[in-house]
C-alpha angles and dihedrals in degrees: 000000000000124000132210135190113258099243112300092335124105092238113114117211128188111254087236122046138175125246130192103206112137092354115064111070093002123042099025138039121255091249091058090047089054092049091051093051092046092051093047093048092047089053093053102266109148102173125076116183126210143152140201092246096053104111086340093288097319092105090060092046091053093048092046092052091051093048092049090059096050126086092217114141110248091232090059098067141043124216128190139193131188130211133201110078096055127223097279104301117127102195119116100263098037093091140028133060101287118135089251096054096040092052095044092044090051092051091047092049092050090051094048093044092043091228135135093220142004117239093206127022120185136198094228095208135356114272112220091190098056124066111246088228090063091051094047092048091049094050091047090052092049089054091048089051091052094241094117132019103201133010132204147156138257124213093351120148120248088249092055092047091051091047088056090052091049090054090047092050093047094054098029092247132146110267129206116295101192146019126212107211131164109258131173141119091290099040111051116130102086096049097036101038117008095051096036095108099040092059084067101036102044102010096244116201121208132211099187123206132206099024087167095048093244091314098309090112092052089075093233091123097048092105099034142295113336121216126238094019129127092258089058093052119113112256095027097088089117090059092048094048092048098049110022098075126135094242090060094043093053090053091049091052090055091044090050090057090049091050090053090049093056093044104256141092129265096249093047092049092049092051093043088052089058092048090054087072105089090208092065107095095183137351115223112224125205124200140170095189133047093230090055092055092043088059100043093046088068093056091101088068090060098056088091090058090063098084122172089265092053092046089053091052090050090049092053092051094047094045090189105107106163118245107249122201117236110248 
């Protein structure tokens, strides 16, 4: 495993990490979740990603129970939570980025995860109804209280991230360290273009999610709809409709052939492609089976296979190079 500083911070994260969205507490049994965490940790993964909304808190409870039964040193792993959507409550203050919800969500996550502090704490989405200054002050105070070590954002615009940094600078507070955006072969603009300047100005770290585009880039859908996958889960029709389109599938079929030509698999090539981007601190993997994770955890080894020639072939197949402004 290789490790990389999370943005300009001194925290080192494994280039590959393990996430629990749609799996822990929902798609897989707790014994499988434990096996996945054990495998990841044994292979050098030190970052485990979670959120209050995942399975309405059950994902954090499952992860917390697993961690409580391991003899892993606390300084050997990193755990995150994210707040905005709440854990299922629908009353006015049970979601958002107000001081009240962020503090209560943090306390709830610590209880579910059975931890004394969170390494990373994210604002899961921007909150148009809460001043960014209130959010920045709250995150700063949580750090001062020792309840979180670093805070960041997820799916915020570059403008919103920079506004948070401006508030932090104005009041001498701790600003956001990292952003958790979607990034994969089909979803590129935000990571490659929108954030391009703030990597340089504030040293933004990224913990990207969905490197396989919800499984499309694994190749499992090349010949039709696969059973017992996340895109077949009830309630995720929006995800299926957005990703499982013929244009994407045709590209994946061509990419799969290219992966075979260079001696690797489609999922490993897709993840290695993400890791080629130097602004990706870590790529969060999801898995419902141990053999899936065993395969994708070796994707780091395949980065070297993606030569300039191979990257150009991938670019031709994708035909979605982001438009970059001339600076």
